[in-house]
DOFI-261763 format. One record per atom (N, C-alpha, C, O): residue number from 1; atom name; x, y, z. Coordinates in Angstrom, 2 decimals, decimal comma, padded with zeros to 5 digits. Each point is the difference from the previous one (the first is absolute). Layout:
BEGIN
   resi   name        px        py        pz
    NUM     CA         X         Y         Z
...
END
This chain:
BEGIN
   resi   name        px        py        pz
      1      N    000,86   -001,19    000,00
      1     CA   -000,86    001,19    000,00
      1      C    000,89    001,24    000,00
      1      O    000,96    000,09    000,77
      2      N   -001,28    000,85   -001,64
      2     CA    000,78    001,23   -000,08
      2      C   -000,39    000,94    001,14
      2      O   -001,02   -000,18    000,65
      3      N    001,85    001,19   -000,43
      3     CA   -000,32    001,01    001,01
      3      C   -001,32    000,69   -000,32
      3      O   -000,81    000,26    000,89
      4      N    000,60    000,03   -002,17
      4     CA   -001,24    000,66   -000,40
      4      C   -001,20   -000,90    000,26
      4      O   -001,03    000,46    000,47
      5      N    001,17   -001,74   -000,78
      5     CA   -001,08   -000,96    000,28
      5      C   -000,33   -000,02    001,49
      5      O   -001,16   -000,01    000,39
      6      N    002,20    000,00    000,42
      6     CA   -000,19   -000,01    001,45
      6      C   -000,69    001,28    000,47
      6      O   -000,85   -000,04    000,89
      7      N    001,22    001,17   -001,48
      7     CA   -000,62    001,27    000,37
      7      C   -001,47    000,01   -000,40
      7      O   -000,85    000,44    000,76
      8      N    000,55   -000,93   -001,97
      8     CA   -001,39   -000,08   -000,45
      8      C   -000,80   -000,88    000,96
      8      O   -001,09    000,36    000,42
      9      N    001,64   -001,51   -000,10
      9     CA   -000,67   -000,93    000,92
      9      C   -000,28    000,68    001,34
      9      O   -001,12   -000,06    000,51
     10      N    002,11    000,70    000,06
     10     CA   -000,17    000,66    001,30
     10      C   -001,06    001,10   -000,06
     10      O   -000,82    000,13    000,91
     11      N    000,85    000,66   -001,98
     11     CA   -000,96    001,10   -000,13
     11      C   -001,43   -000,53   -000,13
     11      O   -000,92    000,53    000,62
     12      N    000,74   -001,58   -001,41
     12     CA   -001,33   -000,57   -000,18
     12      C   -000,50   -000,68    001,27
     12      O   -001,18    000,08    000,33
     13      N    002,08   -000,75    000,37
     13     CA   -000,39   -000,62    001,28
     13      C   -000,44    001,07    001,00
     13      O   -000,99   -000,18    000,71
     14      N    001,72    001,27   -000,66
     14     CA   -000,30    001,08    000,94
     14      C   -001,34    000,67   -000,34
     14      O   -000,80    000,26    000,90
     15      N    000,55    000,01   -002,17
     15     CA   -001,18    000,76   -000,41
     15      C   -001,26   -000,84   -000,18
     15      O   -001,10    000,48    000,26
     16      N    001,26   -001,74   -000,69
     16     CA   -001,17   -000,77   -000,40
     16      C   -000,28   -001,24    000,86
     16      O   -001,03   -000,64   -000,19
     17      N    001,91    000,31    001,11
     17     CA   -000,17   -001,18    000,86
     17      C   -000,49   -001,20   -000,80
     17      O   -001,07   -000,55    000,30
     18      N    001,82    000,13   -001,32
     18     CA   -000,49   -001,05   -000,89
     18      C   -000,07   -001,38    000,65
     18      O    000,82   -000,35    000,85
     19      N   -001,82   -000,42   -001,26
     19     CA   -000,11   -001,40    000,39
     19      C    000,99   -000,82   -000,83
     19      O    000,53   -001,01    000,47
     20      N   -000,29    001,46   -001,70
     20     CA    000,98   -000,62   -000,89
     20      C    000,70    001,11   -000,77
     20      O   -000,60    001,01   -000,35
     21      N    001,88   -001,22    000,11
     21     CA    000,77    001,01   -000,75
     21      C    001,12   -000,70   -000,76
     21      O    000,78   -000,76    000,57
     22      N   -000,72    001,04   -001,85
     22     CA    001,07   -000,50   -000,85
     22      C    000,59    001,19   -000,73
     22      O   -000,72    000,77   -000,64
     23      N    002,03   -000,62    000,72
     23     CA    000,71    001,06   -000,72
     23      C    001,06   -000,68   -000,86
     23      O    000,88   -000,69    000,51
     24      N   -000,98    000,89   -001,82
     24     CA    000,96   -000,60   -000,92
     24      C    000,73    001,10   -000,77
     24      O   -000,62    000,95   -000,48
     25      N    001,92   -001,10    000,36
     25     CA    000,82    000,94   -000,77
     25      C    000,15   -000,57   -001,41
     25      O    000,71   -000,99   -000,20
     26      N   -001,38    001,61   -000,76
     26     CA    000,05   -000,42   -001,40
     26      C    000,97    000,83   -000,82
     26      O   -000,06   -000,03   -001,23
     27      N    000,95    000,75    001,87
     27     CA    000,89    000,92   -000,69
     27      C    000,86   -000,67   -001,06
     27      O    000,24    000,58   -001,05
     28      N    000,22   -001,79    001,33
     28     CA    000,86   -000,70   -000,96
     28      C   -000,71   -000,25   -001,32
     28      O    000,64   -000,10   -001,04
     29      N   -001,96    000,00    001,08
     29     CA   -000,77   -000,22   -001,23
     29      C   -000,06    001,25   -000,87
     29      O   -000,38   -000,08   -001,17
     30      N    000,74    001,21    001,73
     30     CA   -000,10    001,28   -000,70
     30      C    001,35    000,67   -000,21
     30      O    000,07    001,21   -000,22
     31      N    001,00   -001,98    000,31
     31     CA    001,35    000,55   -000,19
     31      C    000,09    000,69   -001,36
     31      O   -000,43   -000,55   -001,01
     32      N    000,98    001,73    001,00
     32     CA    000,15    000,76   -001,23
     32      C   -001,19    000,90   -000,31
     32      O    000,09    000,85   -000,88
     33      N   -001,17   -001,02    001,58
     33     CA   -001,19    000,85   -000,18
     33      C    000,38    001,42    000,42
     33      O    000,62    000,17    001,05
     34      N   -000,97    000,85   -001,82
     34     CA    000,43    001,37    000,32
     34      C   -000,37    000,45    001,41
     34      O    000,78    000,71    000,64
     35      N   -001,93   -001,09   -000,14
     35     CA   -000,42    000,42    001,33
     35      C    000,69   -000,73    001,12
     35      O   -000,10    000,40    001,16
     36      N    000,82   -001,47   -001,49
     36     CA    000,65   -000,80    001,04
     36      C    001,04    000,81    000,77
     36      O    000,34   -000,35    001,13
     37      N    000,16    001,41   -001,72
     37     CA    000,98    000,84    000,71
     37      C   -000,64    000,72    001,19
     37      O    000,69    000,37    000,95
     38      N   -002,01   -000,17   -001,02
     38     CA   -000,72    000,71    001,07
     38      C   -000,33   -000,91    001,17
     38      O   -000,36    000,49    001,08
     39      N    000,48   -001,79   -001,26
     39     CA   -000,33   -000,94    001,07
     39      C   -000,43   -001,32   -000,60
     39      O   -000,02   -000,18   -001,21
     40      N   -000,34   -000,74    002,10
     40     CA   -000,33   -001,35   -000,42
     40      C   -001,47   -000,19   -000,33
     40      O   -000,83    000,88    000,18
     41      N    000,55   -002,07   -000,68
     41     CA   -001,36   -000,44   -000,32
     41      C   -000,40   -001,03    001,05
     41      O    000,71   -000,97    000,22
     42      N   -001,85    001,19    000,41
     42     CA   -000,43   -000,87    001,08
     42      C   -001,44   -000,45   -000,21
     42      O   -000,79    000,67   -000,67
     43      N    000,47   -001,82    001,25
     43     CA   -001,35   -000,55   -000,01
     43      C   -000,38   -000,24    001,46
     43      O    000,75   -000,63    000,75
     44      N   -001,92    001,11   -000,35
     44     CA   -000,47   -000,24    001,37
     44      C   -001,38   -000,65   -000,04
     44      O   -000,85    000,36   -000,81
     45      N    000,66   -001,29    001,70
     45     CA   -001,31   -000,62    000,23
     45      C   -000,31    000,25    001,47
     45      O    000,68   -000,52    000,88
     46      N   -001,71    001,32   -000,63
     46     CA   -000,35    000,40    001,36
     46      C   -001,42   -000,46    000,30
     46      O   -000,93    000,31   -000,75
     47      N    000,77   -001,03    001,83
     47     CA   -001,32   -000,40    000,47
     47      C   -000,20    000,70    001,34
     47      O    000,70   -000,29    000,97
     48      N   -001,67    001,20   -000,93
     48     CA   -000,22    000,79    001,21
     48      C   -001,48    000,30    000,18
     48      O   -000,70    000,29   -000,97
     49      N    000,23   -000,38    002,20
     49     CA   -001,39    000,35    000,30
     49      C   -000,24    001,50   -000,16
     49      O   -001,14    000,44   -000,09
     50      N    002,20    000,35    000,05
     50     CA   -000,15    001,46   -000,18
     50      C   -000,50    000,35   -001,40
     50      O   -000,39    001,14   -000,25
     51      N    000,40   -002,11   -000,66
     51     CA   -000,50    000,23   -001,34
     51      C   -001,52   -000,21   -000,11
     51      O   -000,60    000,33   -001,02
     52      N    000,00   -000,88    002,07
     52     CA   -001,43   -000,32   -000,05
     52      C   -000,83    001,22   -000,36
     52      O    000,12    001,06    000,63
     53      N   -000,97   -001,21   -001,64
     53     CA   -000,90    001,07   -000,42
     53      C    000,63    001,04   -000,91
     53      O   -000,68    000,94   -000,41
     54      N    001,96   -001,09    000,09
     54     CA    000,68    000,99   -000,84
     54      C    000,10   -000,48   -001,44
     54      O    000,08   -001,20   -000,27
     55      N   -000,09    002,15   -000,64
     55     CA    000,19   -000,31   -001,41
     55      C    001,45   -000,41   -000,25
     55      O    000,88    000,19    000,84
     56      N   -000,66   -000,75   -002,01
     56     CA    001,36   -000,39   -000,39
     56      C    000,92    001,22   -000,01
     56      O    001,14   -000,07    000,45
     57      N   -001,63    001,19   -000,96
     57     CA    000,80    001,22   -000,06
     57      C    000,36    000,47    001,41
     57      O    001,14    000,38    000,25
     58      N   -002,09   -000,39    000,67
     58     CA    000,26    000,42    001,38
     58      C    001,02   -000,91    000,67
     58      O    000,85    000,47    000,76
     59      N   -000,92   -001,75   -001,03
     59     CA    000,97   -000,95    000,57
     59      C    001,40    000,29   -000,53
     59      O    000,97    000,02    000,77
     60      N   -000,87    000,22   -002,06
     60     CA    001,31    000,30   -000,59
     60      C    000,55    001,31    000,56
     60      O    001,20    000,11    000,24
     61      N   -002,06    000,86   -000,04
     61     CA    000,45    001,26    000,60
     61      C    000,58   -000,24    001,38
     61      O    001,01    000,61    000,37
     62      N   -001,63   -001,49    000,41
     62     CA    000,51   -000,30    001,34
     62      C    001,39   -000,61   -000,07
     62      O    000,88    000,34    000,80
     63      N   -000,68   -001,24   -001,75
     63     CA    001,31   -000,63   -000,16
     63      C    001,03    001,04   -000,42
     63      O    001,09    000,07    000,58
     64      N   -001,42    000,74   -001,59
     64     CA    000,93    001,04   -000,45
     64      C    000,31    001,00    001,11
     64      O    001,14    000,44    000,13
     65      N   -002,12   -000,09    000,66
     65     CA    000,23    000,94    001,10
     65      C    000,98   -000,60    001,01
     65      O    000,85    000,71    000,54
     66      N   -000,97   -001,99   -000,28
     66     CA    000,88   -000,66    000,97
     66      C    001,46    000,02   -000,45
     66      O    000,91    000,11    000,83
     67      N   -000,68   -000,23   -002,14
     67     CA    001,39   -000,06   -000,48
     67      C    000,44    001,29   -000,69
     67      O    001,05    000,02   -000,65
     68      N   -001,82    001,02    000,78
     68     CA    000,24    001,25   -000,72
     68      C    001,45    000,52    000,07
     68      O    000,49    000,50   -001,01
     69      N    000,20   -000,58    002,12
     69     CA    001,38    000,52    000,03
     69      C    000,95   -000,71   -000,98
     69      O    001,04    000,56   -000,35
     70      N   -001,37   -001,77   -000,09
     70     CA    000,87   -000,73   -000,91
     70      C   -000,33    000,21   -001,47
     70      O    000,79   -000,39   -000,86
     71      N   -001,91    000,98    000,56
     71     CA   -000,39    000,16   -001,39
     71      C    000,98    000,92   -000,72
     71      O    000,21    001,15    000,39
     72      N    000,39   -001,67   -001,44
     72     CA    001,00    000,74   -000,75
     72      C    001,38    000,00    000,63
     72      O    000,94    000,54   -000,59
     73      N   -000,80   -001,13    001,76
     73     CA    001,29   -000,03    000,68
     73      C    000,47   -001,43    000,26
     73      O    001,19   -000,21    000,26
     74      N   -002,05   -000,73   -000,34
     74     CA    000,34   -001,40    000,20
     74      C   -000,99   -000,88   -000,71
     74      O    000,25   -001,18   -000,26
     75      N   -001,41    001,76   -000,04
     75     CA   -001,06   -000,72   -000,70
     75      C   -000,38    000,77   -001,26
     75      O   -000,40    001,16    000,07
     76      N    000,54   -001,80   -001,19
     76     CA   -000,41    000,60   -001,28
     76      C   -001,39   -000,50   -000,40
     76      O   -000,83    000,78   -000,47
     77      N    000,58   -002,07    000,67
     77     CA   -001,28   -000,60   -000,39
     77      C   -000,48   -000,94    001,09
     77      O    000,80   -000,67    000,67
     78      N   -002,11    000,63   -000,51
     78     CA   -000,59   -000,83    001,04
     78      C   -001,27   -000,65   -000,54
     78      O   -000,93    000,69   -000,41
     79      N    000,90   -002,01    000,42
     79     CA   -001,20   -000,76   -000,35
     79      C   -000,67   -000,38    001,32
     79      O    000,63   -000,58    000,88
     80      N   -001,91    000,90   -000,76
     80     CA   -000,69   -000,18    001,27
     80      C   -001,19   -000,94   -000,15
     80      O   -000,81    000,14   -000,91
     81      N    000,73   -001,09    001,83
     81     CA   -001,21   -000,81    000,19
     81      C   -000,41    000,26    001,45
     81      O    000,72   -000,36    000,92
     82      N   -001,87    000,97   -000,73
     82     CA   -000,46    000,39    001,33
     82      C   -001,39   -000,59    000,24
     82      O   -000,96    000,35   -000,69
     83      N    000,86   -001,23    001,67
     83     CA   -001,25   -000,70    000,27
     83      C   -000,29   -000,07    001,50
     83      O    000,88    000,24    000,84
     84      N   -002,12   -000,58   -000,53
     84     CA   -000,37   -000,30    001,39
     84      C    000,09   -001,51    000,19
     84      O    000,08   -000,75   -000,97
     85      N   -000,11    000,30    002,23
     85     CA    000,03   -001,44    000,27
     85      C   -001,20   -000,71   -000,64
     85      O    000,13   -001,11   -000,51
     86      N   -001,28    001,76    000,55
     86     CA   -001,20   -000,62   -000,58
     86      C    000,15   -000,22   -001,50
     86      O   -000,53   -000,97   -000,54
     87      N    001,21    001,85   -000,12
     87     CA    000,19   -000,12   -001,44
     87      C    000,91   -001,14   -000,41
     87      O   -000,11   -000,51   -001,12
     88      N    001,01    000,12    001,99
     88     CA    000,91   -001,10   -000,36
     88      C   -000,56   -001,36    000,43
     88      O    000,48   -001,04   -000,45
     89      N   -001,48    001,04    001,32
     89     CA   -000,56   -001,27    000,46
     89      C   -001,31   -000,34   -000,70
     89      O   -000,53   -001,10    000,18
     90      N    000,01    002,03   -000,99
     90     CA   -001,27   -000,29   -000,67
     90      C    000,22   -000,52   -001,41
     90      O   -000,96   -000,29   -000,71
END
């Protein structure tokens, strides 16, 4: 796990109290991409009850807000899957 991955994980744990959390660094898949100089490419899967009743856009905003200090400084791209526990068990 990279330092940036660990920072993303810590920020999401602190802000969203996830029941499940997966942070993957996909940066190697984007080597040579012009934006890669600005930071890495990451994929997160967050399962949190704090998403209950929120739209997909609102959930993504919560994730981006949690990691905002890294945007453009350690994170260039972020793929987000944000669900509640009920959504993964149904």
